[in-house]
Steps between C-alpha positions, in 0.01 A plus 500: 500500500231373259528221243270350240494222243244427230413142409361501146356143490269573794455873442617563858724760657669437834600815684688504829700695752722328759439774758228763498273626780682268739447178307524320165258580218390264223241565231358289217323686219322290242333586170550784259812546294851544634498877466179538699625276780838671518345847502263399781777344706740790454233749606409289803865454599561875483193560715606249764847649517348847540279380786792321663701822496211707634368270774814333633554623857856360497605724211603841641404662168141371500192709572416278798847548652463875465170482687658294776784750539298819490134449590546546876676833449269650234217395268640319194326561165447192283392453139147395408582131466668467839226710658237257368705206631524654848126573509434145383719363781306710749176353364638147528609569856139578587353208303733249667424634850856628532679175413641634173719793598786640291650654817502159675404686816232773489351644182324763711837672530504560125334821385391531137397846381253489212538874439877489441561130417756479777583239762617571855600279792379589848768289669873493435505121507250458215599381153318331214573182306295421188636147464162349586329707231755542220491161326121499483506852354771396254290205384204732450712726279634205301146372453398833344805506272448146372131555442574823312725299265224243445670213681237246603719241674774580750636393836712727719671363810676705769699237692201262533334739745318738263359362176289651222315289244352646183271256324587132529790266431525439123424130554234524769218697656715664769854559621585245773711637787617283788550632853794342678564426866827694549619255765449177300476635141188291448207646307226551757234631263459612139322806370333537159544852366303655215501877458592529866787555740644303789694626799656277764662591832656281765799434719784280383821346642700787342258764633323351806387837637492769232136617513420750774165551670460881502249488787727309739846581366585128503613285208278211396657168595199285408580252225227552244449591136235744381398517133239726343366482145342820371440685175680792665874432559529778758209362706663157497837640609351705783282222634771235529705737714202600714372145551845374599488724808127535575344259752306222327172623649540828308565342161140498380424853619801631306407305187151651500652821365656324199383311192730199479473171312676259734671493839742235629650497848729205561634411845841347439522330840165320475484454120159662510357721226203733546 
């Protein structure tokens, strides 16, 4: 599932996976000797695979699938890591005024017991999906691993929608990342990343209505692209999902609860960026 190749002349390792967490993964690690880079990549790859297996709601063996099967019938105990993730998702649900919701319908029907570290559903139709959280969390874990190994320059890209930059490009002051109009494949704006993360959400011809508004139950049909740059990859991931569905007049009130570096909202139909 994971591959890597070291390029000695440039001191660079390219790691990749054709399919993980629902998309393609590419990573460039630069600096340090080959052994250091390979050790860092192998540790990160093992961590991403572990998270994929734990958080994937489509895998019947995953912890999330077990919750979805059992939490309406009885409280389901979870380990400390998943407990912290669920509490974090509850916090984000509040901070985004309900627009980030791992149930896609009503987080109030999820009951988290601090005393027993269990999760229960109050409605038979409730389930959870951590797809809007997982890649940001994975990038955060990879960031910690690479920094532990002393890597000062790296770029990690989950399918062009979730990107982590450590340091800068080896021949510049930042990592340049272009955001593409999915309908025309033209670059509509470029982002300069330095020790930061980028998340982008939007509809496309292949997926014209795949983001659901949890407050209305309707899928977003508006043609727009939302990008957030933040030092925190999870914040960036959460906010692009929330701002895709939140009314434009609520954007600034939601952002007041977050410390972000840049925000881009691009209306595909009018070629207007804000």
